[in-house]
Structures are given as structure tokens and as C-alpha cells.
N, C-alpha and C positions, 0 to 999 in steps of 0.2 A: 504494500499500499504506500502511496506517496505521502510525504511529509506535508502536513497542513501549513501552507505558507503564510496564512493570516494569524498565526499564533507564534509568539516568541518562545524562548526556552522555558519560561515560567508558566506558559499557557495563557498569557495575556494577549488580547486582540491587538493587532498592529496593522498598519498599512505597509504592504510589501514595498521594499526599495527596488525600483526598476531602473534606477539611473545608470547602471552599467549594462543594461540589456541593449541589444542591437535594435535600431528602428527598422521595422519592416512593414510592408503592406499587410493589412489584416482585414478579415471579413468574417461576419457571423450572421447566420440566418436562424431565426426562431419562429415557431408557429404557435397559434392558439386556435381553439375551436369554440364557437359560440352556438349552442343548441337552442333553436326557437320552436315555437308551435307553428303550424301551417298558417294560421290566421296572422300571426306576427310577421312571418316571412312574406306573406302576401302584401302587407302594409309596407314593409321595408322595400320590396321590389317596386311597388307602385309609387313610393315616395310620399305617401299620404300621412305624414307624421307632423304633429303640431310643433315639435322642436326643430323641424327642418331636415336637411340632408344627413341622415345618420351615418351613412358610409363615409361621406366627405369629412364630417366632423371627427369621426373615429380615426381616419387617415391622418389628419393634422394632429390629433392627440397622440397618436403613436410616435410621430416624428418628435413632438415635444417631449414625450417620455424618454426617448433615446437621449435627447440632449440634456435632460435633467437627472440622469441616472446617478451621477456621483453625489447629488444632493439627497437622493432617496435611499441608496444603499451605502451604509456607513463607511466601508473600507474600500470603495471603488475610487480609482483615480479619475480626475476630470480629464477628458480626452478631446483632442481636436478632431471631431467627427467630420469626415469629408463627404459622406453620403448616407442618407437614410431613405429606404423605399418601404412603403407599407402597401401591400396588396390585400384587398378584401374580396373574397370570392364567395358570393351567396350560391349555395347549392340547393335549389328548390326541391330536388328529389329526396334529400335527407333533412331538409329544413335546418341546415347548418351554414354558418359563415366561417370559412377558413381564413384566418389572418396569417400572413407571412410577413415578417419584418427582416429586412436585410440592412446591415450597418457596416460601413467601411471606415477605416482610418489608416494613417501611416504613423506608427508610433512604437512605443516600447512595451505595450501591454495590449491584450485583446479586447474585443468589443462584444463578447458573449453576453455580459450583463446588460449592455445597451440594447441588444437585439431582444433579449427576453423581456426587458422592461417595456420596450416599444410594443411588442406583441400583447403583453398584459394590459398596458394602458389603452391600446385600441380596443381590446375586448371589453374592458371595464366601461369605456366611453360608449360603446355600442349598447351595453346593458343600460347605462344611464339614459341614453336616447330612447330606448324602447320600454323601459320599466313602467311607464304609464299605462301601456296596454298589456304587458305581461311581466309580472314580477317573478315568474318561475323560470326565467332564462337561466341556462346552466353554461358556465365557462369551464372548459376542460382542456386537458392535454397541452398545457403551456410547456414547451420543450425546445431545447436547442437541437436543430437538425444538422447544422454544418458550421464548422469554423475553419479558417485558413490563416496561415501566417504564424510567425513566431517560431520558437525552438521546437514545439511539438508538431508544427506543419499542418497538414490536412487531417481533419476528423469529420466523418459523416455518420449519422445515425443509421444503423442497419434497418432495412425494411422488415417489418414483422409479417 
């Protein structure tokens, strides 16, 4: 098992020193799934929501979430994010919205937490935009699917 890098020798939390790490191009992609009822999915697709364009607002919220990650997750480094893409794919057959967040930077540490935070923030915003019509919405499977760059290189989640 790997040593936990966010703990010092005494077991206290610390921010990892990345000052001696090489600066490399890094990318991470995370996903989240939002389960809706058919009636809620129909409203989402038709765009008949009192709060406005739920998908558009969730997209912007995901981008903002990526940019604010170091303020939300205590030991994350603030990073110069160079790109954030939030894709929201409503699947009417399953009444799910698949959210995919891709984050890029060139730096000394990865953007996995930024991608996960972006996906989660977009999902939570979708919930907020739709809760007036369905409080039973379920957010599931927030997960890292891929990361590139750094010493560990490429990692991809194996398909189940």
C-alpha cells in the first residue's frame, strides 16, 4: 500500500510539498450520474422549468466548482487550470443525466480533485434546479474515470 502523502510522520494533516516535482501537462476526467423520474426528465428536455436552463446553469456551476476546489477541499493546492469542459448528456431511455467533467493544467500536481468537484457541483446544481418538481432525485457514481500526467502517468478506470 502507498504511503499517505497528506499525513506527516506524526499522523498530522499536511499539504504535500510539490515544489520539487516536475511541471507536466495533466488531465483528469470524472463523471457523475443524476437519476430522474420520467416526468422530471421530460420537463428538463422541454426546458419548461421556472428556474431556467438547468443544463446550462449546471455546466457553469461545474466549471466554477473546478476553479474553487482548493477553497473547498482543505489540502488541495490552488492550480492554474487551463481548461474545464462539462458535458451533460440526458438519456431519456434511462431517465439519467450523465455528467462528464474534464479538467486540464500544466503544473506540479494533478487535477483529479478538480474534475471530481466539477462533476459533483454540476450534479448538485442540477438537483437544485429540479428539486421544485422532484425531491427524490438521486446522484450516484461520482468517480474518477481517467487521469494523465505526472510521475504515475496514465490511469483509466477499467470497464465493468
